[in-house]
BANULO-819725 format. One record per residue: y, z, x of N, C-alpha, C, O, CB in turn. Coordinates in steps of 0.1 Angstrom, whole numbers, padded with zeros to 4 digits, always signed. Glycine has a CB too. Layout:
<recs>
YZXYZXYZXYZXYZX ...
</recs>
This chain:
<recs>
+0115+0276-0054+0110+0271-0067+0105+0257-0065+0108+0250-0055+0121+0272-0078 +0098+0252-0074+0093+0238-0073+0104+0228-0073+0103+0218-0067+0083+0235-0085 +0115+0231-0081+0126+0222-0081+0133+0221-0068+0137+0210-0063+0136+0226-0092 +0134+0233-0061+0140+0233-0048+0132+0225-0038+0137+0218-0029+0142+0247-0043 +0118+0227-0039+0109+0220-0030+0110+0205-0032+0110+0197-0023+0095+0224-0032 +0112+0201-0045+0113+0186-0048+0126+0181-0042+0126+0170-0037+0112+0184-0063 +0137+0189-0043+0149+0184-0038+0149+0183-0023+0154+0173-0017+0160+0194-0042 +0142+0192-0016+0141+0191-0002+0132+0179+0002+0135+0172+0012+0134+0204+0004 +0122+0176-0006+0113+0165-0003+0121+0152-0005+0120+0142+0004+0101+0164-0013 +0130+0151-0015+0138+0139-0017+0148+0137-0006+0150+0126-0001+0146+0140-0030 +0154+0148-0001+0163+0147+0010+0157+0143+0023+0162+0135+0030+0170+0161+0012 +0145+0148+0025+0137+0144+0037+0134+0129+0037+0136+0122+0046+0124+0152+0038 +0129+0124+0025+0126+0110+0023+0138+0101+0025+0137+0090+0030+0119+0108+0010 +0149+0106+0019+0162+0098+0020+0166+0097+0034+0171+0086+0038+0173+0105+0011 +0165+0107+0042+0169+0107+0056+0160+0097+0064+0165+0089+0072+0168+0121+0062 +0147+0098+0061+0137+0089+0068+0141+0074+0065+0140+0066+0074+0123+0092+0064 +0144+0072+0052+0146+0058+0048+0159+0052+0054+0161+0040+0056+0146+0057+0033 +0169+0061+0055+0183+0056+0058+0186+0057+0073+0196+0050+0077+0193+0064+0051 +0179+0064+0081+0183+0066+0095+0181+0053+0103+0172+0045+0100+0175+0077+0102 +0190+0050+0112+0189+0039+0121+0183+0043+0134+0181+0035+0143+0203+0032+0123 +0180+0056+0136+0175+0062+0148+0160+0064+0147+0155+0071+0139+0182+0075+0152 +0152+0057+0156+0138+0058+0155+0133+0072+0157+0123+0077+0151+0131+0049+0166 +0139+0080+0166+0134+0094+0169+0136+0102+0157+0128+0111+0154+0142+0099+0181 +0147+0100+0149+0150+0108+0137+0139+0104+0127+0134+0113+0120+0164+0105+0131 +0136+0091+0126+0125+0087+0117+0112+0093+0120+0104+0098+0112+0124+0072+0117 +0109+0093+0133+0096+0099+0138+0095+0114+0135+0085+0119+0130+0094+0097+0153 +0106+0121+0137+0106+0135+0134+0105+0138+0119+0097+0147+0115+0119+0142+0139 +0112+0130+0111+0111+0131+0097+0097+0129+0092+0092+0136+0083+0121+0122+0090 +0090+0118+0097+0077+0115+0093+0067+0125+0097+0057+0128+0089+0073+0101+0099 +0069+0131+0108+0060+0142+0113+0062+0154+0103+0052+0161+0100+0062+0146+0127 +0074+0157+0100+0077+0168+0090+0071+0165+0077+0066+0174+0070+0092+0170+0089 +0071+0152+0073+0065+0148+0060+0050+0150+0060+0044+0154+0050+0069+0133+0057 +0044+0148+0071+0030+0150+0073+0026+0165+0071+0016+0168+0065+0025+0145+0086 +0035+0173+0076+0033+0188+0075+0033+0192+0060+0025+0200+0055+0043+0196+0083 +0043+0186+0053+0044+0188+0038+0032+0183+0031+0026+0190+0022+0057+0181+0033 +0027+0171+0035+0015+0166+0028+0003+0174+0031-0005+0177+0022+0013+0151+0033 +0001+0179+0043-0010+0187+0046-0010+0201+0039-0021+0206+0036-0011+0189+0062 +0002+0205+0037+0003+0218+0030+0003+0218+0015-0002+0227+0008+0016+0225+0035 +0009+0207+0009+0011+0207-0005+0008+0193-0011+0011+0190-0022+0025+0211-0009 +0001+0185-0003-0002+0171-0008-0010+0170-0021-0007+0161-0029-0010+0164+0003 -0019+0180-0023-0027+0179-0035-0019+0182-0048-0024+0178-0059-0039+0189-0034 -0008+0188-0046+0001+0190-0058+0010+0179-0061+0017+0179-0071+0008+0203-0056 +0011+0169-0052+0020+0158-0054+0014+0148-0064+0002+0145-0064+0023+0150-0041 +0022+0144-0074+0018+0135-0084+0030+0128-0090+0041+0133-0088+0009+0141-0095 +0028+0117-0097+0039+0111-0104+0051+0108-0096+0049+0101-0085+0044+0120-0115 +0063+0112-0100+0075+0108-0093+0075+0113-0078+0080+0105-0070+0087+0114-0100 +0070+0125-0076+0071+0130-0062+0062+0122-0053+0066+0119-0042+0065+0145-0062 +0051+0118-0058+0042+0109-0050+0048+0096-0047+0047+0090-0036+0028+0108-0057 +0054+0090-0057+0061+0077-0056+0072+0077-0045+0073+0068-0037+0067+0072-0070 +0080+0088-0046+0091+0089-0036+0085+0089-0021+0090+0082-0013+0098+0103-0038 +0074+0097-0019+0068+0097-0006+0062+0084-0002+0065+0079+0009+0057+0108-0006 +0055+0077-0011+0048+0065-0008+0059+0054-0005+0057+0045+0004+0039+0061-0019 +0069+0053-0013+0080+0043-0011+0086+0045+0002+0090+0035+0009+0090+0044-0022 +0088+0057+0007+0094+0060+0020+0085+0054+0031+0090+0048+0040+0096+0075+0022 +0072+0056+0029+0062+0051+0039+0063+0036+0039+0062+0030+0050+0048+0056+0036 +0064+0029+0028+0065+0015+0027+0077+0010+0035+0076+0000+0042+0066+0010+0012 +0089+0016+0033+0101+0012+0040+0099+0013+0055+0104+0004+0062+0113+0021+0036 +0091+0022+0060+0089+0024+0075+0078+0015+0080+0075+0015+0092+0086+0038+0078 +0071+0007+0071+0060-0001+0076+0063-0012+0086+0055-0015+0094+0053-0007+0063 +0075-0017+0084+0079-0028+0093+0075-0041+0086+0078-0052+0092+0073-0027+0106 +0069-0041+0074+0066-0053+0067+0077-0058+0059+0087-0051+0058+0054-0051+0058 +0076-0070+0053+0087-0076+0046+0085-0076+0031+0091-0084+0024+0091-0090+0051 +0075-0068+0027+0070-0069+0013+0078-0060+0003+0081-0064-0008+0056-0066+0012 +0082-0048+0008+0087-0038-0001+0102-0037+0000+0108-0037+0010+0081-0024+0003 +0108-0037-0012+0123-0035-0013+0125-0026-0025+0121-0029-0037+0130-0049-0015 +0132-0015-0023+0136-0006-0034+0150-0002-0034+0154+0008-0040+0127+0006-0034 +0158-0011-0028+0173-0007-0028+0176+0001-0015+0188+0005-0014+0176+0001-0040 +0167+0003-0006+0170+0010+0006+0178+0000+0015+0180-0012+0012+0157+0014+0013 +0182+0005+0026+0190-0003+0035+0182-0013+0042+0176-0010+0053+0198+0007+0045 +0181-0025+0037+0173-0035+0043+0179-0042+0055+0173-0051+0061+0170-0046+0032 +0191-0038+0058+0198-0043+0070+0192-0037+0083+0194-0043+0094+0213-0040+0070 +0184-0027+0082+0177-0021+0093+0164-0029+0096+0155-0029+0087+0174-0005+0091 +0163-0035+0107+0152-0043+0110+0141-0034+0117+0142-0031+0128+0155-0055+0120 +0131-0030+0109+0121-0021+0114+0109-0029+0119+0098-0023+0121+0117-0011+0103 +0110-0042+0120+0099-0050+0125+0099-0051+0140+0090-0056+0146+0099-0064+0119 +0110-0045+0146+0111-0046+0161+0102-0036+0168+0097-0027+0162+0126-0044+0165 +0099-0038+0181+0090-0030+0188+0094-0015+0188+0086-0006+0189+0089-0035+0202 +0107-0013+0188+0112+0001+0188+0107+0009+0176+0107+0021+0177+0128+0000+0188 +0104+0002+0165+0100+0010+0153+0085+0010+0152+0079+0015+0142+0105+0003+0141 +0077+0006+0162+0063+0005+0161+0057+0019+0159+0047+0021+0152+0057-0002+0173 +0062+0029+0167+0056+0042+0166+0059+0049+0152+0050+0055+0147+0062+0051+0177 +0071+0046+0147+0074+0052+0134+0065+0046+0123+0060+0052+0114+0089+0048+0130 +0062+0033+0125+0053+0026+0115+0039+0032+0116+0032+0034+0106+0052+0011+0118 +0034+0035+0129+0021+0041+0130+0020+0055+0124+0010+0058+0118+0018+0042+0146 +0031+0063+0126+0031+0076+0120+0031+0075+0104+0024+0082+0097+0043+0084+0125 +0039+0066+0099+0040+0064+0085+0026+0060+0079+0022+0064+0069+0050+0053+0081 +0019+0051+0087+0006+0047+0082-0004+0058+0082-0013+0059+0073+0001+0035+0091 -0004+0067+0092-0012+0079+0092-0010+0087+0079-0019+0093+0074-0011+0087+0104 +0003+0088+0075+0006+0096+0063+0000+0089+0051-0005+0096+0042+0021+0097+0062 +0001+0076+0050-0005+0069+0039-0020+0071+0039-0026+0073+0028-0002+0054+0040 -0027+0070+0050-0041+0072+0051-0045+0086+0046-0055+0088+0039-0046+0070+0065 -0036+0096+0049-0039+0110+0045-0038+0110+0030-0047+0117+0023-0028+0119+0051 -0029+0104+0024-0028+0104+0009-0040+0097+0003-0046+0102-0007-0015+0097+0005 -0043+0085+0008-0054+0077+0001-0067+0084+0004-0076+0085-0005-0054+0063+0007 -0070+0089+0016-0083+0094+0019-0085+0108+0014-0097+0111+0009-0084+0095+0034 -0075+0116+0013-0077+0130+0010-0072+0134-0004-0078+0143-0010-0070+0139+0020 -0062+0128-0009-0055+0133-0021-0058+0125-0034-0055+0130-0045-0041+0133-0019 -0064+0113-0032-0067+0105-0044-0081+0107-0049-0085+0101-0060-0064+0091-0041 -0089+0114-0042-0102+0118-0047-0101+0128-0058-0093+0138-0056-0112+0122-0035 -0109+0127-0068-0108+0138-0079-0113+0151-0073-0122+0151-0065-0116+0134-0091 -0106+0162-0077-0110+0175-0072-0122+0181-0079-0128+0190-0074-0098+0184-0073 -0125+0176-0091-0137+0180-0098-0141+0169-0107-0134+0159-0108-0135+0193-0106 -0152+0170-0114-0157+0160-0123-0148+0157-0134-0148+0147-0141-0171+0163-0128 -0139+0167-0137-0130+0166-0149-0117+0161-0146-0109+0157-0154-0129+0180-0156 -0113+0161-0133-0100+0156-0129-0099+0141-0129-0108+0134-0126-0097+0161-0114 -0087+0137-0134-0084+0122-0134-0078+0119-0120-0070+0127-0115-0075+0118-0146 -0080+0107-0116-0074+0102-0103-0059+0101-0105-0054+0097-0116-0080+0089-0099 -0051+0104-0095-0037+0103-0096-0033+0088-0097-0021+0086-0101-0030+0109-0084 -0042+0079-0094-0039+0065-0096-0037+0062-0111-0032+0051-0114-0050+0057-0090 -0041+0071-0120-0039+0068-0134-0024+0067-0138-0020+0061-0148-0046+0079-0143 -0016+0074-0129-0001+0072-0131+0002+0058-0126+0001+0055-0114+0007+0083-0123 +0007+0049-0135+0009+0035-0132+0019+0034-0120+0017+0026-0111+0014+0027-0144 +0030+0041-0121+0040+0040-0111+0035+0044-0097+0037+0038-0087+0052+0048-0114 +0027+0055-0097+0021+0059-0084+0011+0049-0079+0010+0046-0067+0015+0073-0086 +0002+0045-0088-0008+0035-0085-0001+0022-0079-0006+0017-0068-0016+0031-0097 +0009+0017-0085+0016+0005-0080+0023+0007-0067+0022-0001-0058+0026+0000-0091 +0029+0019-0065+0036+0022-0053+0026+0023-0041+0029+0018-0030+0043+0036-0054 +0014+0029-0044+0004+0030-0033-0002+0016-0029-0003+0013-0018-0008+0039-0037 -0004+0008-0039-0009-0006-0037+0002-0014-0029-0002-0022-0020-0013-0013-0050 +0014-0013-0033+0025-0020-0027+0026-0015-0012+0029-0023-0003+0038-0018-0034 +0024-0002-0010+0025+0003+0004+0014-0003+0012+0016-0006+0024+0024+0019+0003 +0002-0004+0007-0009-0010+0015-0005-0025+0018-0008-0029+0030-0022-0010+0006 +0001-0032+0009+0005-0046+0012+0016-0046+0023+0016-0055+0031+0010-0053-0001 +0025-0037+0022+0036-0036+0032+0030-0034+0046+0035-0041+0055+0045-0024+0029 +0020-0026+0047+0014-0024+0061+0005-0036+0064+0003-0039+0076+0006-0011+0061 +0000-0042+0054-0008-0054+0056+0001-0065+0062-0004-0073+0070-0015-0059+0043 +0013-0066+0057+0022-0076+0062+0029-0073+0075+0034-0081+0082+0033-0079+0051 +0029-0060+0079+0035-0055+0091+0029-0062+0103+0017-0063+0104+0034-0040+0092 +0038-0066+0112+0033-0073+0124+0031-0063+0136+0028-0067+0147+0043-0084+0128 +0033-0050+0134+0033-0041+0145+0019-0040+0151+0018-0040+0163+0037-0027+0140 +0009-0039+0143-0005-0037+0148-0015-0043+0139-0015-0040+0127-0008-0022+0150 -0023-0052+0144-0032-0060+0136-0043-0051+0130-0047-0053+0119-0039-0071+0145 -0047-0040+0137-0057-0031+0132-0052-0024+0120-0059-0021+0110-0061-0021+0143 -0039-0020+0120-0033-0014+0108-0033-0023+0096-0036-0019+0085-0018-0009+0111 -0030-0036+0099-0030-0046+0088-0044-0047+0082-0045-0047+0070-0025-0059+0093 -0054-0048+0090-0068-0049+0085-0072-0037+0078-0080-0038+0068-0077-0053+0097 -0069-0025+0083-0073-0012+0077-0066-0011+0063-0072-0007+0054-0069-0001+0085 -0054-0015+0062-0047-0015+0049-0053-0024+0039-0053-0020+0027-0032-0018+0051 -0059-0035+0043-0066-0044+0034-0078-0037+0029-0082-0038+0017-0069-0057+0041 -0086-0030+0038-0097-0023+0034-0094-0011+0024-0102-0008+0015-0104-0017+0046 -0082-0006+0026-0078+0005+0016-0076-0001+0002-0078+0006-0008-0065+0011+0021 -0071-0013+0001-0070-0019-0012-0083-0020-0019-0084-0017-0031-0064-0034-0011 -0094-0024-0012-0107-0024-0017-0112-0010-0022-0117-0008-0032-0117-0030-0007 -0109+0000-0013-0113+0014-0016-0106+0018-0029-0112+0025-0037-0109+0023-0005 -0093+0015-0031-0086+0019-0043-0091+0012-0055-0092+0018-0066-0071+0016-0041 -0095+0000-0054-0101-0007-0065-0114-0001-0069-0117+0000-0081-0102-0023-0062 -0122+0002-0059-0135+0008-0061-0134+0022-0067-0142+0026-0075-0143+0009-0048 -0123+0029-0064-0121+0043-0068-0115+0043-0083-0119+0051-0091-0110+0049-0059 -0107+0033-0086-0102+0032-0100-0103+0017-0104-0094+0009-0102-0086+0037-0100 -0114+0014-0110-0117+0000-0114-0113-0003-0128-0119-0012-0134-0132-0002-0112 -0102+0003-0132-0097-0001-0145-0091-0015-0144-0087-0019-0133-0086+0010-0150 -0090-0022-0155-0085-0036-0155-0071-0037-0148-0068-0046-0141-0084-0041-0169 -0062-0027-0151-0049-0028-0145-0049-0027-0130-0042-0035-0123-0040-0017-0150 -0057-0018-0125-0058-0017-0110-0065-0029-0104-0060-0034-0094-0066-0004-0106 -0076-0034-0110-0083-0045-0105-0074-0058-0104-0073-0065-0094-0095-0048-0113 -0066-0060-0115-0057-0071-0115-0047-0070-0104-0044-0080-0097-0050-0073-0129 -0041-0058-0102-0031-0056-0091-0037-0059-0078-0031-0066-0069-0025-0042-0092 -0049-0053-0075-0055-0054-0062-0058-0069-0059-0056-0073-0048-0068-0046-0062 -0064-0076-0068-0068-0090-0066-0055-0098-0063-0056-0107-0054-0075-0096-0078 -0044-0096-0070-0032-0104-0068-0026-0101-0054-0021-0109-0048-0022-0101-0079 -0027-0088-0050-0022-0084-0037-0031-0089-0026-0025-0093-0015-0020-0069-0036 -0044-0090-0028-0052-0096-0017-0050-0111-0016-0050-0116-0005-0067-0093-0021 -0047-0117-0028-0044-0131-0027-0031-0134-0020-0030-0144-0013-0043-0137-0042 -0021-0125-0022-0009-0126-0015-0011-0125+0001-0005-0132+0008+0001-0115-0020 -0019-0115+0005-0021-0113+0019-0030-0124+0025-0030-0126+0037-0028-0099+0021 -0037-0131+0016-0046-0142+0021-0037-0154+0026-0042-0163+0031-0055-0146+0010 -0024-0153+0023-0015-0164+0028-0007-0160+0040+0003-0166+0044-0005-0167+0016 -0011-0149+0046-0004-0144+0058-0005-0154+0070-0013-0163+0070-0010-0130+0063 +0005-0153+0079+0005-0162+0090-0005-0159+0101-0006-0167+0111+0019-0163+0096 -0012-0148+0100-0022-0144+0110-0036-0147+0105-0040-0142+0094-0021-0129+0114 -0044-0154+0112-0058-0158+0108-0066-0145+0104-0074-0145+0095-0065-0166+0118 -0065-0135+0113-0073-0123+0110-0070-0117+0097-0079-0112+0090-0071-0113+0121 -0057-0116+0093-0053-0110+0081-0058-0119+0069-0062-0114+0059-0038-0108+0080 -0056-0132+0071-0060-0141+0060-0075-0140+0057-0080-0139+0046-0057-0156+0064 -0083-0141+0068-0098-0140+0067-0102-0127+0060-0111-0127+0052-0104-0142+0080 -0096-0116+0065-0100-0103+0060-0096-0101+0045-0104-0096+0037-0093-0091+0068 -0085-0107+0041-0080-0106+0027-0089-0114+0018-0093-0110+0007-0066-0111+0026 -0093-0126+0023-0102-0135+0015-0116-0128+0013-0121-0128+0002-0103-0149+0021 -0121-0123+0024-0134-0117+0024-0134-0105+0015-0143-0102+0007-0139-0113+0038 -0123-0097+0015-0122-0085+0007-0120-0088-0007-0126-0082-0016-0110-0076+0012 -0113-0099-0010-0111-0103-0024-0124-0107-0030-0128-0103-0041-0101-0115-0024 -0132-0115-0023-0145-0119-0028-0155-0107-0029-0164-0107-0037-0152-0130-0019 -0154-0097-0020-0162-0085-0021-0158-0077-0034-0167-0072-0040-0159-0076-0008 -0146-0077-0037-0141-0070-0049-0147-0078-0061-0152-0071-0071-0126-0070-0050 -0147-0091-0061-0152-0099-0072-0167-0097-0074-0172-0095-0085-0148-0114-0070 -0174-0097-0063-0189-0096-0063-0192-0081-0067-0201-0079-0075-0195-0099-0050 -0185-0072-0061-0189-0058-0063-0185-0052-0077-0192-0043-0082-0183-0049-0053 -0174-0057-0082-0169-0052-0094-0168-0062-0106-0164-0059-0117-0155-0046-0092 -0173-0074-0103-0172-0084-0113-0179-0081-0126-0176-0087-0137-0178-0097-0108 -0190-0073-0126-0197-0069-0138-0188-0061-0148-0192-0060-0159-0210-0061-0135 -0177-0056-0143-0168-0049-0151-0156-0058-0157-0148-0053-0165-0162-0037-0144 -0156-0070-0152-0145-0079-0156-0147-0083-0171-0158-0086-0176-0144-0092-0147 -0136-0084-0178-0136-0091-0191-0135-0106-0189-0133-0111-0178-0124-0086-0200 -0137-0113-0200-0136-0128-0199-0123-0132-0194-0121-0142-0187-0140-0134-0212 -0112-0125-0199-0098-0129-0196-0096-0126-0181-0089-0134-0174-0088-0120-0204 -0102-0115-0176-0100-0112-0161-0107-0123-0153-0102-0127-0142-0106-0098-0158 -0119-0127-0157-0126-0137-0149-0118-0150-0149-0116-0157-0139-0140-0140-0155 -0112-0154-0161-0104-0166-0161-0092-0165-0153-0088-0174-0145-0100-0169-0176 -0085-0153-0153-0073-0151-0145-0077-0151-0130-0070-0157-0122-0067-0138-0149 -0088-0145-0127-0092-0144-0113-0095-0158-0107-0091-0161-0096-0104-0135-0111 -0103-0165-0114-0108-0178-0109-0097-0189-0110-0095-0196-0100-0120-0183-0117 -0090-0189-0121-0080-0200-0123-0067-0197-0116-0061-0206-0109-0077-0202-0137 -0062-0185-0117-0048-0182-0112-0049-0177-0097-0042-0181-0089-0041-0173-0121 -0057-0167-0095-0057-0160-0082-0064-0169-0072-0058-0171-0061-0065-0147-0083 -0076-0174-0074-0083-0181-0064-0080-0196-0064-0075-0201-0053-0098-0180-0066 -0081-0203-0075-0079-0217-0075-0064-0221-0073-0061-0229-0064-0084-0223-0087 -0056-0215-0081-0041-0219-0081-0033-0210-0071-0022-0213-0069-0035-0219-0094 -0039-0200-0066-0033-0191-0057-0036-0195-0042-0029-0202-0035-0036-0177-0059 -0048-0190-0038-0052-0192-0024-0056-0207-0021-0050-0213-0012-0065-0184-0022 -0064-0213-0030-0069-0227-0027-0057-0237-0027-0057-0246-0018-0079-0231-0037 -0048-0236-0036-0037-0245-0037-0028-0244-0025-0024-0254-0019-0029-0243-0049 -0026-0232-0020-0018-0230-0008-0025-0235+0004-0018-0242+0012-0014-0214-0006 -0038-0233+0005-0045-0237+0017-0045-0253+0017-0044-0259+0028-0060-0232+0016 -0047-0259+0005-0047-0273+0005-0033-0279+0009-0032-0289+0016-0050-0278-0009 -0022-0272+0004-0009-0277+0008-0006-0275+0023+0000-0284+0029+0002-0269+0001 -0012-0264+0029-0010-0262+0043-0017-0273+0051-0012-0277+0061-0015-0248+0047 -0029-0276+0047-0037-0286+0054-0031-0300+0053-0032-0308+0062-0051-0286+0049 -0025-0303+0041-0019-0316+0039-0005-0317+0044+0000-0328+0046-0020-0320+0025 +0001-0305+0046+0015-0305+0050+0018-0305+0065+0029-0305+0069+0023-0294+0044 
</recs>
């Protein structure tokens, strides 16, 4: 039954999140990919959040916390492969399952909890030190998600998360985040309300990125 399948999914995700063994995590993530390939299109709401939060935990980044065992340091080299598999699962979700199936279908991003979980997961991989290309790809995914669902709530979240990543300690990530942020503003700015423009310019860009950059240069 669907309830039994959900319970199995929860157990699988709990095992992946809690294990201290990289091989167990890898096996679990590969099993999760099989589930996604077979039934990914039916995942929505709480089920989708559970999966995405699990991927965030395995990212190796320091952004995501949901009460999981944060004593496990997944930023070490031993966890790099698990992080890579987790990111492939995220890409599968974003690339294949968030596109509307027909002109009448609403994007699953309309579920606020799922939308926020996916954006947080992108940030987690953006912060991950395992692989610079993964970080840069995850930043591009934020832009794709904003372009896909350009409602005010999503745009505000994406811009704030790009501003956060623009303060990363790696120049490539900072530059990519700033460029992507401005691409979002230029590409989607015609949809901004006056309040959004004010928030974007005053809080996100001027008092967010620019203030931090000025402090860094002077400090």
